[in-house]
KOLLOMI-405673 format. One record per residue (C-alpha): x negated, y, z negated; residue number from 0; residue in three letters. Coordinates in steps of 0.25 Angstrom, whole numbers, plus 5000, padded with zeros to 4 digits. Example, Ala and Ser with C-alpha at 12.3 -4.5 7.8 and 13.67 -1.06 7.14 Angstrom:
BEGIN
<rec east="4951" north="4982" up="4969" n="0" res="ALA"/>
<rec east="4945" north="4996" up="4971" n="1" res="SER"/>
END
This chain:
BEGIN
<rec east="5000" north="5000" up="5000" n="0" res="UNK"/>
<rec east="4989" north="5009" up="4998" n="1" res="UNK"/>
<rec east="4985" north="5008" up="5012" n="2" res="UNK"/>
<rec east="4998" north="5012" up="5017" n="3" res="UNK"/>
<rec east="4999" north="5024" up="5009" n="4" res="UNK"/>
<rec east="4985" north="5029" up="5014" n="5" res="UNK"/>
<rec east="4990" north="5028" up="5029" n="6" res="UNK"/>
<rec east="5001" north="5038" up="5027" n="7" res="UNK"/>
<rec east="4991" north="5047" up="5019" n="8" res="UNK"/>
<rec east="4981" north="5046" up="5031" n="9" res="UNK"/>
<rec east="4991" north="5049" up="5041" n="10" res="UNK"/>
<rec east="4996" north="5061" up="5033" n="11" res="UNK"/>
<rec east="4982" north="5066" up="5033" n="12" res="UNK"/>
<rec east="4980" north="5064" up="5048" n="13" res="UNK"/>
<rec east="4993" north="5071" up="5051" n="14" res="UNK"/>
<rec east="4989" north="5082" up="5042" n="15" res="UNK"/>
<rec east="4975" north="5084" up="5049" n="16" res="UNK"/>
<rec east="4982" north="5084" up="5062" n="17" res="UNK"/>
<rec east="4991" north="5095" up="5058" n="18" res="UNK"/>
<rec east="4979" north="5103" up="5053" n="19" res="UNK"/>
<rec east="4972" north="5101" up="5066" n="20" res="UNK"/>
<rec east="4984" north="5106" up="5074" n="21" res="UNK"/>
<rec east="4987" north="5118" up="5064" n="22" res="UNK"/>
<rec east="4972" north="5123" up="5066" n="23" res="UNK"/>
<rec east="4973" north="5130" up="5079" n="24" res="UNK"/>
<rec east="4987" north="5136" up="5076" n="25" res="UNK"/>
<rec east="4983" north="5141" up="5063" n="26" res="UNK"/>
<rec east="4970" north="5147" up="5069" n="27" res="UNK"/>
<rec east="4978" north="5155" up="5079" n="28" res="UNK"/>
<rec east="4988" north="5160" up="5068" n="29" res="UNK"/>
<rec east="4976" north="5164" up="5060" n="30" res="UNK"/>
<rec east="4970" north="5172" up="5072" n="31" res="UNK"/>
<rec east="4983" north="5178" up="5075" n="32" res="UNK"/>
<rec east="4984" north="5183" up="5060" n="33" res="UNK"/>
<rec east="4970" north="5188" up="5061" n="34" res="UNK"/>
<rec east="4972" north="5196" up="5074" n="35" res="UNK"/>
<rec east="4985" north="5202" up="5068" n="36" res="UNK"/>
<rec east="4977" north="5206" up="5056" n="37" res="UNK"/>
<rec east="4967" north="5212" up="5064" n="38" res="UNK"/>
<rec east="4977" north="5220" up="5072" n="39" res="UNK"/>
<rec east="4983" north="5226" up="5060" n="40" res="UNK"/>
<rec east="4970" north="5229" up="5054" n="41" res="UNK"/>
<rec east="4965" north="5236" up="5067" n="42" res="UNK"/>
<rec east="4979" north="5243" up="5068" n="43" res="UNK"/>
<rec east="4977" north="5249" up="5053" n="44" res="UNK"/>
<rec east="4963" north="5253" up="5056" n="45" res="UNK"/>
<rec east="4968" north="5261" up="5069" n="46" res="UNK"/>
<rec east="4979" north="5267" up="5061" n="47" res="UNK"/>
<rec east="4969" north="5271" up="5050" n="48" res="UNK"/>
<rec east="4959" north="5277" up="5061" n="49" res="UNK"/>
<rec east="4971" north="5285" up="5067" n="50" res="UNK"/>
<rec east="4976" north="5290" up="5054" n="51" res="UNK"/>
<rec east="4962" north="5295" up="5050" n="52" res="UNK"/>
<rec east="4960" north="5302" up="5063" n="53" res="UNK"/>
<rec east="4973" north="5309" up="5062" n="54" res="UNK"/>
<rec east="4970" north="5313" up="5048" n="55" res="UNK"/>
<rec east="4957" north="5319" up="5052" n="56" res="UNK"/>
<rec east="4964" north="5327" up="5063" n="57" res="UNK"/>
<rec east="4974" north="5332" up="5053" n="58" res="UNK"/>
<rec east="4963" north="5336" up="5044" n="59" res="UNK"/>
<rec east="4957" north="5344" up="5055" n="60" res="UNK"/>
<rec east="4970" north="5350" up="5058" n="61" res="UNK"/>
<rec east="4972" north="5354" up="5044" n="62" res="UNK"/>
<rec east="4958" north="5361" up="5043" n="63" res="UNK"/>
<rec east="4961" north="5369" up="5056" n="64" res="UNK"/>
<rec east="4975" north="5373" up="5050" n="65" res="UNK"/>
<rec east="4968" north="5376" up="5037" n="66" res="UNK"/>
<rec east="4959" north="5385" up="5044" n="67" res="UNK"/>
<rec east="4970" north="5392" up="5052" n="68" res="UNK"/>
<rec east="4978" north="5394" up="5039" n="69" res="UNK"/>
<rec east="4965" north="5401" up="5033" n="70" res="UNK"/>
<rec east="4964" north="5410" up="5045" n="71" res="UNK"/>
<rec east="4979" north="5414" up="5045" n="72" res="UNK"/>
<rec east="4978" north="5417" up="5030" n="73" res="UNK"/>
<rec east="4966" north="5426" up="5033" n="74" res="UNK"/>
<rec east="4974" north="5433" up="5044" n="75" res="UNK"/>
<rec east="4986" north="5435" up="5034" n="76" res="UNK"/>
<rec east="4976" north="5440" up="5023" n="77" res="UNK"/>
<rec east="4970" north="5449" up="5034" n="78" res="UNK"/>
<rec east="4984" north="5455" up="5037" n="79" res="UNK"/>
<rec east="4986" north="5459" up="5023" n="80" res="UNK"/>
<rec east="4975" north="5469" up="5024" n="81" res="UNK"/>
<rec east="4980" north="5482" up="5028" n="82" res="UNK"/>
<rec east="4967" north="5486" up="5035" n="83" res="UNK"/>
<rec east="4968" north="5474" up="5044" n="84" res="UNK"/>
<rec east="4983" north="5476" up="5047" n="85" res="UNK"/>
<rec east="4979" north="5491" up="5051" n="86" res="UNK"/>
<rec east="4967" north="5487" up="5060" n="87" res="UNK"/>
<rec east="4976" north="5476" up="5067" n="88" res="UNK"/>
<rec east="4987" north="5487" up="5069" n="89" res="UNK"/>
<rec east="4978" north="5496" up="5075" n="90" res="UNK"/>
<rec east="4971" north="5485" up="5084" n="91" res="UNK"/>
<rec east="4983" north="5477" up="5088" n="92" res="UNK"/>
<rec east="4994" north="5488" up="5089" n="93" res="UNK"/>
<rec east="4986" north="5501" up="5091" n="94" res="UNK"/>
<rec east="4992" north="5507" up="5078" n="95" res="UNK"/>
<rec east="4986" north="5520" up="5074" n="96" res="UNK"/>
<rec east="4987" north="5528" up="5061" n="97" res="UNK"/>
<rec east="4994" north="5541" up="5061" n="98" res="UNK"/>
<rec east="4985" north="5552" up="5067" n="99" res="UNK"/>
<rec east="4976" north="5543" up="5074" n="100" res="UNK"/>
<rec east="4976" north="5543" up="5090" n="101" res="UNK"/>
<rec east="4976" north="5529" up="5097" n="102" res="UNK"/>
<rec east="4967" north="5529" up="5109" n="103" res="UNK"/>
<rec east="4968" north="5517" up="5119" n="104" res="UNK"/>
<rec east="4957" north="5516" up="5130" n="105" res="UNK"/>
<rec east="4962" north="5508" up="5142" n="106" res="UNK"/>
<rec east="4949" north="5503" up="5147" n="107" res="UNK"/>
<rec east="4939" north="5504" up="5136" n="108" res="UNK"/>
<rec east="4928" north="5498" up="5145" n="109" res="UNK"/>
<rec east="4929" north="5510" up="5154" n="110" res="UNK"/>
<rec east="4926" north="5519" up="5142" n="111" res="UNK"/>
<rec east="4916" north="5511" up="5134" n="112" res="UNK"/>
<rec east="4909" north="5505" up="5147" n="113" res="UNK"/>
<rec east="4908" north="5492" up="5140" n="114" res="UNK"/>
<rec east="4915" north="5479" up="5144" n="115" res="UNK"/>
<rec east="4917" north="5466" up="5137" n="116" res="UNK"/>
<rec east="4905" north="5457" up="5135" n="117" res="UNK"/>
<rec east="4911" north="5446" up="5144" n="118" res="UNK"/>
<rec east="4912" north="5457" up="5156" n="119" res="UNK"/>
<rec east="4897" north="5459" up="5154" n="120" res="UNK"/>
<rec east="4894" north="5445" up="5157" n="121" res="UNK"/>
<rec east="4904" north="5445" up="5169" n="122" res="UNK"/>
<rec east="4914" north="5435" up="5163" n="123" res="UNK"/>
<rec east="4926" north="5443" up="5160" n="124" res="UNK"/>
<rec east="4940" north="5438" up="5162" n="125" res="UNK"/>
<rec east="4952" north="5447" up="5165" n="126" res="UNK"/>
<rec east="4957" north="5446" up="5151" n="127" res="UNK"/>
<rec east="4944" north="5451" up="5145" n="128" res="UNK"/>
<rec east="4942" north="5462" up="5156" n="129" res="UNK"/>
<rec east="4955" north="5469" up="5153" n="130" res="UNK"/>
<rec east="4961" north="5472" up="5139" n="131" res="UNK"/>
<rec east="4973" north="5480" up="5144" n="132" res="UNK"/>
<rec east="4986" north="5474" up="5146" n="133" res="UNK"/>
<rec east="4989" north="5470" up="5161" n="134" res="UNK"/>
<rec east="4999" north="5481" up="5163" n="135" res="UNK"/>
<rec east="4990" north="5491" up="5159" n="136" res="UNK"/>
<rec east="4979" north="5486" up="5167" n="137" res="UNK"/>
<rec east="4988" north="5486" up="5179" n="138" res="UNK"/>
<rec east="4992" north="5500" up="5176" n="139" res="UNK"/>
<rec east="4977" north="5504" up="5176" n="140" res="UNK"/>
<rec east="4975" north="5496" up="5189" n="141" res="UNK"/>
<rec east="4986" north="5504" up="5196" n="142" res="UNK"/>
<rec east="4980" north="5517" up="5190" n="143" res="UNK"/>
<rec east="4966" north="5513" up="5196" n="144" res="UNK"/>
<rec east="4972" north="5509" up="5209" n="145" res="UNK"/>
<rec east="4980" north="5523" up="5211" n="146" res="UNK"/>
<rec east="4968" north="5531" up="5207" n="147" res="UNK"/>
<rec east="4959" north="5536" up="5218" n="148" res="UNK"/>
<rec east="4946" north="5529" up="5220" n="149" res="UNK"/>
<rec east="4934" north="5538" up="5217" n="150" res="UNK"/>
<rec east="4923" north="5536" up="5227" n="151" res="UNK"/>
<rec east="4909" north="5541" up="5226" n="152" res="UNK"/>
<rec east="4904" north="5551" up="5235" n="153" res="UNK"/>
<rec east="4899" north="5545" up="5248" n="154" res="UNK"/>
<rec east="4905" north="5531" up="5246" n="155" res="UNK"/>
<rec east="4912" north="5523" up="5256" n="156" res="UNK"/>
<rec east="4926" north="5522" up="5258" n="157" res="UNK"/>
<rec east="4934" north="5513" up="5248" n="158" res="UNK"/>
<rec east="4936" north="5501" up="5258" n="159" res="UNK"/>
<rec east="4921" north="5500" up="5260" n="160" res="UNK"/>
<rec east="4911" north="5494" up="5251" n="161" res="UNK"/>
<rec east="4900" north="5504" up="5246" n="162" res="UNK"/>
<rec east="4890" north="5493" up="5242" n="163" res="UNK"/>
<rec east="4889" north="5497" up="5228" n="164" res="UNK"/>
<rec east="4898" north="5486" up="5223" n="165" res="UNK"/>
<rec east="4908" north="5495" up="5218" n="166" res="UNK"/>
<rec east="4923" north="5494" up="5223" n="167" res="UNK"/>
<rec east="4929" north="5505" up="5232" n="168" res="UNK"/>
<rec east="4917" north="5515" up="5229" n="169" res="UNK"/>
<rec east="4920" north="5516" up="5215" n="170" res="UNK"/>
<rec east="4910" north="5517" up="5205" n="171" res="UNK"/>
<rec east="4906" north="5503" up="5198" n="172" res="UNK"/>
<rec east="4912" north="5509" up="5184" n="173" res="UNK"/>
<rec east="4925" north="5512" up="5191" n="174" res="UNK"/>
<rec east="4925" north="5498" up="5196" n="175" res="UNK"/>
<rec east="4923" north="5492" up="5182" n="176" res="UNK"/>
<rec east="4935" north="5500" up="5177" n="177" res="UNK"/>
<rec east="4943" north="5496" up="5188" n="178" res="UNK"/>
<rec east="4941" north="5481" up="5185" n="179" res="UNK"/>
<rec east="4952" north="5480" up="5175" n="180" res="UNK"/>
<rec east="4962" north="5485" up="5186" n="181" res="UNK"/>
<rec east="4958" north="5474" up="5195" n="182" res="UNK"/>
<rec east="4960" north="5464" up="5185" n="183" res="UNK"/>
<rec east="4974" north="5470" up="5182" n="184" res="UNK"/>
<rec east="4978" north="5471" up="5196" n="185" res="UNK"/>
<rec east="4975" north="5456" up="5198" n="186" res="UNK"/>
<rec east="4983" north="5452" up="5186" n="187" res="UNK"/>
<rec east="4995" north="5460" up="5191" n="188" res="UNK"/>
<rec east="4995" north="5453" up="5204" n="189" res="UNK"/>
END
């Protein structure tokens, strides 16, 4: 009887070993799938962390810029509390004068002082830098210059011919320099 009880135990052991060998590859693939899913979750977590960190740094930079802008605006507000600053701004921006004062406005200060902007000396002026008057005043100035008779030097050629001196229409070079705002204003009007 002992031998008969051993056979079923051996058969059971063989069946269990066959089941273990059959379960090996399946359990390995399940383990690999679980590891891959875990790695995907880990990578996703690190990606979210990196994105949040970069967003936090961008917000910190934006906060610093806004703080600087706030300080500048607070300085401007404090400046406007000063009566001397308000007076200077009213004089400069709005042209206010105190009673008894006379306000004098020079239409073309470069003609009076003889100086031009630093950029025009270098030869790199733009139309905005060249003219400081509003376009309608420049247009009126251009019409005044067009209606005024041309002054020609004694013995110069007629207005249609070139005199070879490089000045336009026989006028002096200084007159050509003062007429340049009118040329830019007439091109703007067209």
